N, CA, C and O atoms as a printed pandas DataFrame, in Angstrom:
     atom_number atom_name residue_name chain_id  residue_number  x_coord  y_coord  z_coord
0              1         N          MET        A               1    5.329   -0.776   18.857
1              2        CA          MET        A               1    4.183   -0.699   17.977
2              3         C          MET        A               1    4.112   -1.993   17.168
3              4         O          MET        A               1    5.125   -2.476   16.662
4              5         N          ASN        A               2    2.925   -2.540   17.056
5              6        CA          ASN        A               2    2.724   -3.744   16.257
6              7         C          ASN        A               2    2.252   -3.359   14.862
7              8         O          ASN        A               2    1.349   -2.539   14.700
8              9         N          TRP        A               3    2.879   -3.962   13.861
9             10        CA          TRP        A               3    2.550   -3.672   12.473
10            11         C          TRP        A               3    1.798   -4.845   11.873
11            12         O          TRP        A               3    2.051   -6.002   12.211
12            13         N          THR        A               4    0.869   -4.533   10.978
13            14        CA          THR        A               4    0.121   -5.568   10.278
14            15         C          THR        A               4   -0.037   -5.178    8.814
15            16         O          THR        A               4   -0.078   -3.994    8.478
16            17         N          LYS        A               5   -0.124   -6.173    7.957
17            18        CA          LYS        A               5   -0.212   -5.917    6.521
18            19         C          LYS        A               5   -1.582   -5.352    6.166
19            20         O          LYS        A               5   -2.614   -5.912    6.535
20            21         N          LEU        A               6   -1.577   -4.252    5.455
21            22        CA          LEU        A               6   -2.815   -3.658    4.953
22            23         C          LEU        A               6   -3.111   -4.169    3.547
23            24         O          LEU        A               6   -4.220   -4.631    3.277
24            25         N          THR        A               7   -2.127   -4.089    2.650
25            26        CA          THR        A               7   -2.344   -4.510    1.267
26            27         C          THR        A               7   -1.024   -4.658    0.529
27            28         O          THR        A               7    0.024   -4.202    0.986
28            29         N          THR        A               8   -1.108   -5.310   -0.626
29            30        CA          THR        A               8    0.006   -5.385   -1.562
30            31         C          THR        A               8   -0.302   -4.429   -2.704
31            32         O          THR        A               8   -1.427   -4.387   -3.201
32            33         N          LEU        A               9    0.681   -3.678   -3.109
33            34        CA          LEU        A               9    0.508   -2.668   -4.162
34            35         C          LEU        A               9    1.094   -3.147   -5.477
35            36         O          LEU        A               9    2.053   -3.918   -5.506
36            37         N          ASP        A              10    0.497   -2.673   -6.570
37            38        CA          ASP        A              10    0.965   -3.051   -7.908
38            39         C          ASP        A              10    2.100   -2.179   -8.420
39            40         O          ASP        A              10    2.926   -2.626   -9.216
40            41         N          ASN        A              11    2.137   -0.918   -7.956
41            42        CA          ASN        A              11    3.137   -0.003   -8.505
42            43         C          ASN        A              11    3.376    1.182   -7.567
43            44         O          ASN        A              11    2.694    1.345   -6.556
44            45         N          ARG        A              12    4.344    1.985   -7.926
45            46        CA          ARG        A              12    4.735    3.146   -7.111
46            47         C          ARG        A              12    3.622    4.195   -7.054
47            48         O          ARG        A              12    3.461    4.870   -6.037
48            49         N          PHE        A              13    2.864    4.334   -8.121
49            50        CA          PHE        A              13    1.775    5.301   -8.156
50            51         C          PHE        A              13    0.743    4.978   -7.064
51            52         O          PHE        A              13    0.322    5.869   -6.326
52            53         N          GLN        A              14    0.340    3.715   -6.966
53            54        CA          GLN        A              14   -0.590    3.308   -5.909
54            55         C          GLN        A              14    0.001    3.590   -4.536
55            56         O          GLN        A              14   -0.697    4.061   -3.638
56            57         N          ALA        A              15    1.275    3.305   -4.378
57            58        CA          ALA        A              15    1.934    3.538   -3.095
58            59         C          ALA        A              15    1.891    5.015   -2.723
59            60         O          ALA        A              15    1.593    5.362   -1.580
60            61         N          ASP        A              16    2.185    5.872   -3.676
61            62        CA          ASP        A              16    2.186    7.311   -3.402
62            63         C          ASP        A              16    0.805    7.813   -2.993
63            64         O          ASP        A              16    0.679    8.580   -2.039
64            65         N          LEU        A              17   -0.228    7.383   -3.713
65            66        CA          LEU        A              17   -1.581    7.832   -3.401
66            67         C          LEU        A              17   -2.051    7.344   -2.032
67            68         O          LEU        A              17   -2.571    8.116   -1.226
68            69         N          LEU        A              18   -1.857    6.056   -1.788
69            70        CA          LEU        A              18   -2.333    5.483   -0.532
70            71         C          LEU        A              18   -1.560    6.018    0.661
71            72         O          LEU        A              18   -2.157    6.347    1.687
72            73         N          THR        A              19   -0.245    6.110    0.545
73            74        CA          THR        A              19    0.536    6.586    1.685
74            75         C          THR        A              19    0.284    8.068    1.960
75            76         O          THR        A              19    0.381    8.509    3.105
76            77         N          ASP        A              20   -0.035    8.832    0.927
77            78        CA          ASP        A              20   -0.400   10.230    1.135
78            79         C          ASP        A              20   -1.679   10.316    1.970
79            80         O          ASP        A              20   -1.766   11.125    2.895
80            81         N          ALA        A              21   -2.667    9.484    1.644
81            82        CA          ALA        A              21   -3.924    9.479    2.396
82            83         C          ALA        A              21   -3.708    8.993    3.833
83            84         O          ALA        A              21   -4.282    9.549    4.769
84            85         N          LEU        A              22   -2.891    7.967    4.005
85            86        CA          LEU        A              22   -2.599    7.470    5.353
86            87         C          LEU        A              22   -1.863    8.535    6.168
87            88         O          LEU        A              22   -2.124    8.711    7.358
88            89         N          ASP        A              23   -0.955    9.229    5.521
89            90        CA          ASP        A              23   -0.207   10.294    6.181
90            91         C          ASP        A              23   -1.147   11.419    6.638
91            92         O          ASP        A              23   -1.037   11.910    7.761
92            93         N          LYS        A              24   -2.068   11.818    5.760
93            94        CA          LYS        A              24   -3.024   12.871    6.114
94            95         C          LYS        A              24   -3.938   12.452    7.258
95            96         O          LYS        A              24   -4.351   13.287    8.063
96            97         N          ALA        A              25   -4.257   11.156    7.332
97            98        CA          ALA        A              25   -5.093   10.638    8.420
98            99         C          ALA        A              25   -4.270   10.363    9.678
99           100         O          ALA        A              25   -4.805    9.934   10.700
100          101         N          GLU        A              26   -2.960   10.615    9.590
101          102        CA          GLU        A              26   -2.025   10.408   10.701
102          103         C          GLU        A              26   -2.012    8.954   11.180
103          104         O          GLU        A              26   -1.950    8.672   12.377
104          105         N          ILE        A              27   -2.073    8.043   10.204
105          106        CA          ILE        A              27   -1.978    6.614   10.489
106          107         C          ILE        A              27   -0.539    6.183   10.239
107          108         O          ILE        A              27   -0.042    6.317    9.120
108          109         N          PRO        A              28    0.135    5.669   11.256
109          110        CA          PRO        A              28    1.514    5.217   11.070
110          111         C          PRO        A              28    1.562    4.060   10.055
111          112         O          PRO        A              28    0.725    3.158   10.094
112          113         N          PHE        A              29    2.540    4.101    9.159
113          114        CA          PHE        A              29    2.671    3.051    8.152
114          115         C          PHE        A              29    4.127    2.838    7.782
115          116         O          PHE        A              29    4.988    3.683    8.030
116          117         N          LEU        A              30    4.377    1.681    7.181
117          118        CA          LEU        A              30    5.676    1.336    6.617
118          119         C          LEU        A              30    5.439    0.790    5.217
119          120         O          LEU        A              30    4.410    0.168    4.953
120          121         N          ILE        A              31    6.379    1.022    4.334
121          122        CA          ILE        A              31    6.330    0.471    2.979
122          123         C          ILE        A              31    7.480   -0.520    2.842
123          124         O          ILE        A              31    8.628   -0.212    3.162
124          125         N          ARG        A              32    7.151   -1.702    2.365
125          126        CA          ARG        A              32    8.187   -2.692    2.069
126          127         C          ARG        A              32    8.158   -2.942    0.574
127          128         O          ARG        A              32    7.233   -3.569    0.059
128          129         N          GLU        A              33    9.169   -2.453   -0.117
129          130        CA          GLU        A              33    9.268   -2.642   -1.569
130          131         C          GLU        A              33    9.858   -4.017   -1.857
131          132         O          GLU        A              33   10.732   -4.496   -1.134
132          133         N          TYR        A              34    9.370   -4.640   -2.919
133          134        CA          TYR        A              34    9.876   -5.949   -3.320
134          135         C          TYR        A              34   10.921   -5.873   -4.426
135          136         O          TYR        A              34   11.277   -6.890   -5.020
136          137         N          LYS        A              35   11.407   -4.674   -4.700
137          138        CA          LYS        A              35   12.396   -4.575   -5.779
138          139         C          LYS        A              35   13.677   -5.292   -5.378
139          140         O          LYS        A              35   14.099   -5.258   -4.222
140          141         N          ASP        A              36   14.265   -5.924   -6.338
141          142        CA          ASP        A              36   15.493   -6.670   -6.127
142          143         C          ASP        A              36   16.418   -6.325   -7.282
143          144         O          ASP        A              36   16.241   -6.814   -8.398
144          145         N          THR        A              37   17.393   -5.493   -7.013
145          146        CA          THR        A              37   18.266   -5.025   -8.088
146          147         C          THR        A              37   19.064   -6.164   -8.722
147          148         O          THR        A              37   19.422   -6.090   -9.897
148          149         N          ALA        A              38   19.339   -7.196   -7.966
149          150        CA          ALA        A              38   20.106   -8.309   -8.523
150          151         C          ALA        A              38   19.339   -9.026   -9.631
151          152         O          ALA        A              38   19.940   -9.557  -10.565
152          153         N          TYR        A              39   18.010   -9.040   -9.524
153          154        CA          TYR        A              39   17.186   -9.732  -10.522
154          155         C          TYR        A              39   16.364   -8.768  -11.363
155          156         O          TYR        A              39   15.465   -9.194  -12.087
156          157         N          ASP        A              40   16.660   -7.476  -11.277
157          158        CA          ASP        A              40   16.026   -6.443  -12.098
158          159         C          ASP        A              40   14.496   -6.503  -12.051
159          160         O          ASP        A              40   13.836   -6.427  -13.087
160          161         N          GLY        A              41   13.937   -6.641  -10.844
161          162        CA          GLY        A              41   12.491   -6.612  -10.685
162          163         C          GLY        A              41   11.775   -7.860  -11.143
163          164         O          GLY        A              41   10.562   -7.828  -11.348
164          165         N          LEU        A              42   12.484   -8.956  -11.308
165          166        CA          LEU        A              42   11.921  -10.199  -11.813
166          167         C          LEU        A              42   10.708  -10.671  -11.001
167          168         O          LEU        A              42    9.751  -11.197  -11.570
168          169         N          PHE        A              43   10.743  -10.488   -9.688
169          170        CA          PHE        A              43    9.686  -11.032   -8.844
170          171         C          PHE        A              43    8.529  -10.077   -8.593
171          172         O          PHE        A              43    7.564  -10.452   -7.926
172          173         N          VAL        A              44    8.597   -8.859   -9.105
173          174        CA          VAL        A              44    7.529   -7.884   -8.910
174          175         C          VAL        A              44    6.219   -8.394   -9.500
175          176         O          VAL        A              44    5.154   -8.170   -8.925
176          177         N          SER        A              45    6.284   -9.076  -10.640
177          178        CA          SER        A              45    5.052   -9.585  -11.257
178          179         C          SER        A              45    4.409  -10.678  -10.418
179          180         O          SER        A              45    3.203  -10.899  -10.522
180          181         N          GLN        A              46    5.181  -11.360   -9.596
181          182        CA          GLN        A              46    4.652  -12.431   -8.755
182          183         C          GLN        A              46    4.220  -11.917   -7.382
183          184         O          GLN        A              46    3.178  -12.322   -6.867
184          185         N          LYS        A              47    5.002  -11.042   -6.800
185          186        CA          LYS        A              47    4.763  -10.593   -5.434
186          187         C          LYS        A              47    4.068   -9.240   -5.349
187          188         O          LYS        A              47    3.536   -8.889   -4.296
188          189         N          GLY        A              48    4.063   -8.479   -6.432
189          190        CA          GLY        A              48    3.568   -7.111   -6.392
190          191         C          GLY        A              48    4.729   -6.153   -6.223
191          192         O          GLY        A              48    5.873   -6.571   -6.050
192          193         N          TRP        A              49    4.427   -4.861   -6.275
193          194        CA          TRP        A              49    5.476   -3.852   -6.146
194          195         C          TRP        A              49    5.975   -3.750   -4.707
195          196         O          TRP        A              49    7.168   -3.574   -4.459
196          197         N          GLY        A              50    5.042   -3.864   -3.766
197          198        CA          GLY        A              50    5.415   -3.745   -2.367
198          199         C          GLY        A              50    4.210   -3.942   -1.459
199          200         O          GLY        A              50    3.092   -4.164   -1.925
200          201         N          THR        A              51    4.454   -3.859   -0.174
201          202        CA          THR        A              51    3.421   -4.053    0.836
202          203         C          THR        A              51    3.333   -2.818    1.721
203          204         O          THR        A              51    4.344   -2.196    2.047
204          205         N          VAL        A              52    2.110   -2.477    2.103
205          206        CA          VAL        A              52    1.886   -1.405    3.067
206          207         C          VAL        A              52    1.551   -2.058    4.407
207          208         O          VAL        A              52    0.622   -2.859    4.510
208          209         N          MET        A              53    2.310   -1.706    5.407
209          210        CA          MET        A              53    2.072   -2.166    6.779
210          211         C          MET        A              53    1.572   -0.964    7.583
211          212         O          MET        A              53    2.089    0.144    7.440
212          213         N          VAL        A              54    0.567   -1.192    8.425
213          214        CA          VAL        A              54    0.035   -0.105    9.245
214          215         C          VAL        A              54    0.046   -0.515   10.706
215          216         O          VAL        A              54    0.140   -1.693   11.050
216          217         N          SER        A              55   -0.050    0.484   11.540
217          218        CA          SER        A              55   -0.146    0.252   12.971
218          219         C          SER        A              55   -1.397   -0.584   13.252
219          220         O          SER        A              55   -2.492   -0.247   12.801
220          221         N          GLU        A              56   -1.226   -1.655   13.987
221          222        CA          GLU        A              56   -2.324   -2.591   14.239
222          223         C          GLU        A              56   -3.553   -1.913   14.859
223          224         O          GLU        A              56   -4.686   -2.282   14.551
224          225         N          ASP        A              57   -3.333   -0.940   15.717
225          226        CA          ASP        A              57   -4.457   -0.282   16.376
226          227         C          ASP        A              57   -5.223    0.678   15.469
227          228         O          ASP        A              57   -6.279    1.178   15.857
228          229         N          ARG        A              58   -4.711    0.944   14.269
229          230        CA          ARG        A              58   -5.394    1.827   13.305
230          231         C          ARG        A              58   -5.809    1.073   12.042
231          232         O          ARG        A              58   -6.146    1.687   11.030
232          233         N          LEU        A              59   -5.784   -0.258   12.103
233          234        CA          LEU        A              59   -6.053   -1.083   10.933
234          235         C          LEU        A              59   -7.443   -0.846   10.350
235          236         O          LEU        A              59   -7.578   -0.738    9.131
236          237         N          ASP        A              60   -8.462   -0.763   11.170
237          238        CA          ASP        A              60   -9.822   -0.566   10.662
238          239         C          ASP        A              60   -9.949    0.738    9.884
239          240         O          ASP        A              60  -10.559    0.775    8.816
240          241         N          GLU        A              61   -9.378    1.792   10.417
241          242        CA          GLU        A              61   -9.416    3.089    9.734
242          243         C          GLU        A              61   -8.641    3.034    8.414
243          244         O          GLU        A              61   -9.074    3.591    7.405
244          245         N          ALA        A              62   -7.498    2.359    8.435
245          246        CA          ALA        A              62   -6.691    2.227    7.226
246          247         C          ALA        A              62   -7.431    1.411    6.168
247          248         O          ALA        A              62   -7.324    1.705    4.977
248          249         N          ARG        A              63   -8.174    0.397    6.585
249          250        CA          ARG        A              63   -8.949   -0.405    5.630
250          251         C          ARG        A              63  -10.038    0.426    4.964
251          252         O          ARG        A              63  -10.311    0.238    3.778
252          253         N          ARG        A              64  -10.660    1.328    5.690
253          254        CA          ARG        A              64  -11.674    2.201    5.093
254          255         C          ARG        A              64  -11.047    3.090    4.006
255          256         O          ARG        A              64  -11.623    3.279    2.934
256          257         N          ILE        A              65   -9.885    3.618    4.298
257          258        CA          ILE        A              65   -9.179    4.439    3.309
258          259         C          ILE        A              65   -8.811    3.593    2.095
259          260         O          ILE        A              65   -8.956    4.043    0.959
260          261         N          LEU        A              66   -8.339    2.378    2.327
261          262        CA          LEU        A              66   -7.965    1.479    1.244
262          263         C          LEU        A              66   -9.164    1.171    0.347
263          264         O          LEU        A              66   -9.023    1.141   -0.876
264          265         N          GLU        A              67  -10.314    0.946    0.920
265          266        CA          GLU        A              67  -11.512    0.641    0.127
266          267         C          GLU        A              67  -11.863    1.792   -0.811
267          268         O          GLU        A              67  -12.283    1.559   -1.945
268          269         N          GLU        A              68  -11.696    3.015   -0.355
269          270        CA          GLU        A              68  -11.931    4.172   -1.214
270          271         C          GLU        A              68  -10.975    4.154   -2.406
271          272         O          GLU        A              68  -11.372    4.461   -3.530
272          273         N          PHE        A              69   -9.728    3.798   -2.161
273          274        CA          PHE        A              69   -8.745    3.764   -3.230
274          275         C          PHE        A              69   -8.974    2.602   -4.175
275          276         O          PHE        A              69   -8.753    2.739   -5.378
276          277         N          LYS        A              70   -9.410    1.467   -3.665
277          278        CA          LYS        A              70   -9.673    0.328   -4.546
278          279         C          LYS        A              70  -10.745    0.685   -5.561
279          280         O          LYS        A              70  -10.649    0.288   -6.723
280          281         N          GLY        A              71  -11.750    1.417   -5.150
281          282        CA          GLY        A              71  -12.777    1.863   -6.076
282          283         C          GLY        A              71  -12.213    2.767   -7.145
283          284         O          GLY        A              71  -12.594    2.659   -8.311
284          285         N          ALA        A              72  -11.317    3.655   -6.774
285          286        CA          ALA        A              72  -10.702    4.582   -7.726
286          287         C          ALA        A              72   -9.773    3.832   -8.679
287          288         O          ALA        A              72   -9.717    4.168   -9.862
288          289         N          TRP        A              73   -9.041    2.823   -8.192
289          290        CA          TRP        A              73   -8.131    2.075   -9.037
290          291         C          TRP        A              73   -8.909    1.230  -10.040
291          292         O          TRP        A              73   -8.482    1.067  -11.183
292          293         N          ALA        A              74  -10.052    0.695   -9.612
293          294        CA          ALA        A              74  -10.837   -0.161  -10.491
294          295         C          ALA        A              74  -11.490    0.641  -11.613
295          296         O          ALA        A              74  -11.619    0.151  -12.735
296          297         N          ASP        A              75  -11.902    1.876  -11.312
297          298        CA          ASP        A              75  -12.592    2.713  -12.284
298          299         C          ASP        A              75  -12.008    4.122  -12.247
299          300         O          ASP        A              75  -12.557    5.003  -11.585
300          301         N          PRO        A              76  -10.889    4.343  -12.959
301          302        CA          PRO        A              76  -10.237    5.658  -12.904
302          303         C          PRO        A              76  -11.110    6.796  -13.420
303          304         O          PRO        A              76  -10.831    7.957  -13.123
304          305         N          GLN        A              77  -12.157    6.497  -14.181
305          306        CA          GLN        A              77  -13.056    7.540  -14.664
306          307         C          GLN        A              77  -14.053    7.955  -13.595
307          308         O          GLN        A              77  -14.727    8.979  -13.715
308          309         N          GLY        A              78  -14.138    7.109  -12.507
309          310        CA          GLY        A              78  -14.931    7.340  -11.320
310          311         C          GLY        A              78  -16.251    7.858  -11.531
311          312         O          GLY        A              78  -16.987    8.081  -10.570
């Protein structure tokens, strides 16, 4: 399976919401966290909390789901 980057996340909350939606849509995904215990999260502000990788053949569908979440993150009062 080929993996491709979908997005970079700011925090664990975003990761939980997005991966729950991807899971329900049965889109294969991987999470790569950028936490580094040696530096106590020093690079999270530069790199983000982590990256979501999705199956390349489901990228378009995953992007549609991501767009829905970006709207919710931008305006939580929706």
